C-alpha positions as CSV (number, residue, x, y, z in Angstrom):
1,M,118.9,117.6,233.5
2,L,120.9,120.9,233.1
3,D,121.4,119.8,229.3
4,R,117.7,119.2,228.8
5,I,116.9,122.8,229.7
6,G,120.1,124.2,227.8
7,C,122.0,125.4,230.9
8,G,126.0,124.7,230.6
9,Y,128.4,124.3,233.5
10,L,131.9,124.0,233.9
11,I,134.1,123.0,237.0
12,L,137.3,125.0,237.2
13,N,140.3,124.0,239.3
14,S,142.0,126.4,241.7
15,D,144.1,127.5,238.5
16,R,140.9,128.4,236.8
17,K,141.3,125.6,234.3
18,V,138.4,123.7,233.2
19,M,138.3,120.3,234.4
20,E,134.8,119.2,233.6
21,W,131.8,120.5,231.4
22,N,128.4,119.4,229.9
23,S,127.3,119.5,226.4
24,A,125.1,122.5,226.9
25,A,128.2,124.4,228.0
26,Q,130.3,123.0,224.9
27,N,127.4,124.2,222.6
28,T,126.9,127.8,224.1
29,L,130.7,128.3,223.8
30,E,130.8,127.0,220.2
31,R,127.7,129.3,219.3
32,E,129.8,132.2,220.4
33,G,132.5,131.2,217.8
34,E,134.8,129.0,219.6
35,A,136.1,125.6,219.0
36,A,135.2,123.8,222.7
37,D,135.8,120.1,222.3
38,T,138.8,119.6,224.7
39,A,139.4,121.2,228.2
40,G,142.1,123.5,226.9
41,K,140.0,124.9,224.1
42,V,137.0,125.1,226.7
43,S,139.3,127.1,228.9
44,V,140.3,129.6,226.0
45,A,136.6,129.8,225.0
46,L,135.4,130.8,228.5
47,R,138.5,133.2,228.9
48,R,137.3,134.9,225.5
49,L,133.7,135.0,226.5
50,I,134.3,136.9,229.6
51,A,137.6,138.9,228.5
52,N,136.1,142.3,229.0
53,V,133.5,141.5,231.9
54,P,134.2,142.6,235.2
55,G,134.3,139.9,237.8
56,N,136.1,136.6,238.9
57,F,135.3,133.1,239.6
58,L,136.1,133.0,243.3
59,P,137.4,129.5,244.5
60,G,134.5,127.6,246.2
61,T,131.8,129.4,244.7
62,L,129.0,129.1,242.0
63,S,129.1,131.9,239.4
64,W,126.4,132.4,236.8
65,V,127.4,133.8,233.3
66,V,124.3,135.2,231.7
67,I,124.9,135.5,227.8
68,R,122.4,138.1,226.6
69,G,122.7,137.7,223.0
70,M,125.4,137.1,220.0
71,G,128.2,140.0,220.5
72,D,126.6,141.4,223.9
73,R,128.8,141.2,226.8
74,P,127.7,138.7,229.2
75,L,127.0,139.3,232.9
76,I,128.7,137.6,235.7
77,L,126.7,137.0,239.0
78,N,128.5,135.4,241.9
79,E,126.6,133.4,244.5
80,K,127.9,133.4,247.8
81,G,127.7,130.7,250.4
82,I,128.3,127.9,248.0
83,A,131.5,125.8,249.2
84,T,132.9,123.4,246.8
85,P,135.6,120.9,247.7
86,D,139.5,121.6,246.8
87,A,139.0,125.2,245.7
88,T,137.1,124.2,242.7
89,S,134.9,126.9,241.2
90,I,131.3,126.1,239.3
91,V,130.4,128.3,236.4
92,A,127.0,127.9,235.1
93,L,126.3,129.4,231.5
94,L,123.1,130.8,230.9
95,D,122.3,131.6,227.4
96,R,119.2,133.4,227.0
97,E,119.1,132.7,223.3
98,N,118.6,129.1,223.8
99,R,115.0,127.7,223.1
100,S,114.9,124.5,224.8
101,G,111.7,122.9,224.8
102,P,109.8,119.7,226.2
103,N,110.0,116.4,224.8
104,P,107.2,115.9,222.3
105,Q,106.5,112.3,223.3
106,T,106.4,113.4,227.1
107,L,104.0,116.1,226.3
108,Q,101.6,113.6,224.6
109,R,101.8,110.9,227.1
110,M,101.1,113.5,230.0
111,F,98.2,115.5,228.7
112,G,96.9,113.2,225.7
113,L,97.8,115.7,223.0
114,T,97.4,115.2,219.3
115,S,100.1,115.7,217.1
116,A,98.8,119.0,216.0
117,E,98.4,120.1,219.6
118,T,101.7,119.0,220.4
119,Q,103.3,121.0,217.5
120,L,101.6,124.1,218.6
121,A,102.7,123.7,222.3
122,L,106.3,123.3,221.1
123,R,106.0,126.5,219.0
124,L,104.5,128.5,222.0
125,A,107.2,127.3,224.2
126,Q,109.9,128.7,221.9
127,G,108.1,131.9,222.0
128,D,105.9,131.9,218.9
129,A,102.6,134.0,218.8
130,P,99.5,131.9,218.1
131,L,99.0,134.1,214.6
132,E,102.5,133.7,213.6
133,I,102.2,129.8,214.1
134,A,98.9,129.9,212.1
135,R,100.7,131.8,209.4
136,K,103.7,129.6,209.2
137,R,101.8,126.4,209.2
138,R,99.1,127.9,206.8
139,L,96.1,127.3,209.2
140,S,93.3,129.5,209.9
141,R,93.3,131.6,213.2
142,T,90.3,129.5,214.2
143,T,92.0,126.3,214.0
144,I,94.9,127.5,215.9
145,R,92.4,129.1,218.6
146,S,90.4,125.8,218.6
147,Q,93.9,123.9,219.3
148,L,94.9,126.4,222.0
149,A,91.4,126.0,223.8
150,S,92.1,122.2,223.8
151,L,95.7,122.8,225.1
152,F,94.2,124.8,227.8
153,A,91.8,122.0,228.8
154,K,94.1,119.2,228.6
155,T,96.9,120.9,230.7
156,E,94.5,122.6,233.0
157,T,95.7,125.9,232.3
158,R,93.7,129.1,231.7
159,R,96.0,131.6,229.8
160,Q,98.8,131.3,227.3
161,A,101.3,132.6,229.9
162,E,100.5,129.9,232.4
163,L,100.8,127.3,229.6
164,V,104.1,128.4,228.4
165,A,105.5,128.6,232.2
166,L,104.1,124.8,232.5
167,L,105.9,124.0,229.4
168,G,109.1,125.4,230.6
169,R,108.9,123.4,233.7
170,I,108.2,120.2,231.8
171,C,111.3,120.7,229.6
172,V,113.4,119.0,232.4
173,L,111.5,115.7,231.9
174,P,112.9,112.9,229.5
């Protein structure tokens, strides 16, 4: 599920070496310019990512590394009260640039969307504005507004923000 929403995780042993990771973590570290296809390379990539950031990964804790944008220093948030076996640490990578969206087939099955409505929903989920979508798809504002109204009716939402929040929750589904 974490891969579906673009959230990476790494499990570090007591020596702070990476023992396990998911593909979202690998993709995030590689987007930061590091090779990350082996445990050793993932460990090096993580160390470089957080090199100038205050904070540690304490044994038995969950730490969040929030990546703001390319070249920005990440932010480390430690979550207390999490106990892991064998003094391992869990590091979650949250890349704010990631634009994971829902599965188009899932959207169509859940709400009975047309292909055009599905494409509009996916673009909205990625943060595009309706007028921008109209321009890129070479459609009139009226067409986009009509499709948006249909999306609201089929998803039982009333506003674009409500629709986008719903789409964000649906992206965890297969």
